[in-house]
C-alpha positions in Angstrom: 17.3 24.4 108.3 17.0 28.1 107.9 19.6 30.4 106.5 20.2 31.9 109.9 21.1 28.6 111.4 23.5 27.8 108.5 25.3 31.1 109.1 25.7 30.4 112.8 27.1 27.0 112.1 29.5 28.5 109.6 30.8 31.0 112.2 31.2 28.2 114.7 33.3 26.2 112.3 35.5 29.2 111.5 36.0 29.9 115.2 37.0 26.2 115.8 39.5 26.4 112.9 40.9 29.6 114.3 41.4 28.0 117.7 43.1 25.0 116.2 45.4 27.1 114.2 46.4 29.1 117.2 47.1 26.0 119.2 49.4 24.7 116.4 51.2 28.0 116.2 51.8 27.9 120.0 53.2 24.4 119.7 55.7 25.5 117.0 56.5 28.7 118.9 55.1 31.1 116.3 52.8 32.8 118.8 52.4 33.1 122.5 49.3 32.0 124.5 47.0 34.4 126.1 48.5 35.5 129.4 46.9 34.2 132.5 45.9 36.3 135.6 49.2 35.3 137.4 51.3 36.4 134.5 49.5 39.8 134.4 50.1 40.4 138.1 53.7 39.4 137.8 54.1 41.9 135.0 52.5 44.6 137.0 54.9 43.9 139.9 57.8 43.9 137.6 56.8 47.2 136.0 56.4 48.7 139.5 59.8 47.5 140.5 61.3 48.9 137.3 59.6 52.2 137.9 60.8 52.4 141.5 64.3 51.6 140.4 64.1 54.2 137.7 62.8 56.8 140.2 65.7 55.9 142.6 68.2 56.1 139.8 66.8 59.4 138.6 66.9 60.8 142.2 70.5 59.8 142.7 71.4 61.3 139.3 69.6 64.5 140.2 71.4 64.6 143.6 74.7 64.1 141.9 74.1 66.9 139.4 72.9 69.2 142.2 76.0 68.4 144.2 78.2 69.2 141.2 76.3 72.4 140.5 76.7 73.7 144.0 80.4 72.8 144.0 80.8 74.8 140.8 78.9 77.7 142.2 81.0 77.7 145.3 84.2 77.7 143.2 82.9 80.6 141.1 82.0 82.6 144.2 85.5 82.1 145.5 87.0 83.3 142.3 84.7 86.3 142.4 85.9 87.2 145.9 89.4 87.2 144.6 88.5 89.5 141.7 86.6 92.3 143.5 87.6 94.4 146.5 85.5 93.3 149.5 87.2 94.8 152.5 88.3 93.2 155.8 84.9 91.5 156.6 84.8 89.5 153.3 83.8 86.3 155.1 80.5 87.8 156.2 79.2 88.5 152.8 76.3 86.5 151.5 75.9 85.3 147.9 73.5 88.1 147.1 75.7 90.8 148.7 78.7 89.4 146.8 76.8 89.5 143.5 75.7 93.1 144.2 79.3 94.2 145.0 80.5 92.5 141.9 77.8 94.3 139.8 78.9 97.7 141.3 82.6 96.9 140.7 81.8 96.0 137.0 80.0 99.3 136.6 83.0 101.2 138.0 85.4 99.3 135.7 83.2 100.2 132.7 83.1 103.9 133.7 86.9 103.8 134.1 87.3 102.2 130.7 85.1 104.8 129.1 87.1 107.6 130.6 90.4 105.9 129.5 89.0 105.5 126.0 88.0 109.2 125.8 91.4 110.3 127.1 93.1 108.0 124.5 91.1 109.6 121.7 92.0 113.1 122.9 95.7 112.1 123.1 95.5 110.7 119.6 93.9 113.8 118.3 96.6 116.0 119.9 99.3 113.8 118.5 97.9 114.2 115.0 97.8 118.0 115.5 101.4 118.1 116.7 102.4 115.9 113.8 100.9 118.3 111.3 102.6 121.2 113.0 105.9 119.3 112.9 105.5 118.6 109.2 104.7 122.3 108.5 107.8 123.4 110.4 109.9 120.9 108.5 108.6 122.2 105.2 109.4 125.8 106.3 112.8 124.8 107.4 113.5 123.0 104.2 112.4 126.1 102.2 114.7 128.3 104.3 117.6 125.9 103.7 117.0 126.0 100.0 116.9 129.8 100.0 120.1 130.0 102.0 121.7 127.5 99.6 120.6 129.8 96.7 122.1 132.9 98.5 125.3 131.0 99.2 125.6 129.9 95.6 125.1 133.5 94.4 127.7 134.8 96.8 130.1 132.1 95.7 129.6 132.9 92.1 130.2 136.7 92.8 133.3 135.8 94.7 134.6 133.6 91.9 134.0 136.4 89.4 136.0 138.9 91.6 138.8 136.4 92.0 138.8 135.9 88.3 139.2 139.6 87.7 142.1 139.7 90.3 143.8 136.8 88.5 143.5 138.7 85.2 145.0 141.8 86.8 147.9 139.7 88.2 148.5 138.2 84.8 148.7 141.6 83.2 151.2 142.8 85.9 153.1 139.6 85.4 153.3 140.3 81.6 154.6 143.9 82.4 157.3 142.6 84.6 158.3 140.2 81.9 158.9 143.2 79.6 161.0 144.9 82.1 163.0 141.7 82.5 163.6 141.7 78.8 165.1 145.2 79.0 167.2 144.3 81.9 168.5 141.2 80.1 169.3 143.1 76.9 171.2 145.7 79.0 173.2 143.1 80.8 173.9 141.3 77.5 175.3 144.5 76.0 177.4 145.1 79.1 178.8 141.7 78.9 179.6 142.2 75.2 181.5 145.4 76.0 183.4 143.7 78.8 184.4 140.9 76.5 185.6 143.3 73.8 187.7 145.2 76.4 189.2 141.9 77.5 190.0 141.0 73.9 191.6 144.4 73.3 193.7 144.0 76.4 194.8 140.6 75.4 195.7 142.0 71.9 197.8 144.8 73.5 199.5 142.3 75.7 200.3 140.1 72.8 201.8 143.1 70.9 203.9 144.2 73.8 205.2 140.8 74.2 206.2 140.7 70.6 208.0 144.0 70.9 210.0 142.8 73.8 211.0 139.7 71.9 212.2 141.8 69.0 214.4 144.0 71.3 215.9 141.0 72.9 216.8 139.4 69.7 
């Protein structure tokens, strides 16, 4: 036998062993057998049915999503109608017309907002200017008040000095009157002494006359 024949026989033996091993594995459940023509057709039908079911499910899902989207869009359009001025024939507006009116209304609101912001800035600027003027006037008024207080204090000090001089003059006049009172008091005292001496002399004369009368009677 040639070498080529030996190689062919060896390959045949390996193929036979492989087939036996596959059969044993199929018996023990380790591997599946080669599918037949009926199994392949069944799998194709099953795959087609699954695909059809998936398509139907996807279509129903898409329809449900589209339904929800349209309902949400309708709700948004109704809210938009309530937000923008449409006029008496608001039911005749299409979706495009409604969106255009909403766009124009938004531009108008933006323009109004810009004007209001500009006016607010002008008012704030004017308020700051008036506040500075008010602070300046308050500073001038406080300076005037301080100056008037200084003038008033000066006048009060001058008045107190003049009053002090008048008080000194009154004190001097009072001292002079006290001197006169001393003279008057001394004069009155001397007069009283003379009067008392006269009374004593009269009493002495009376006593002597009484004694003379007693002598004559005895």
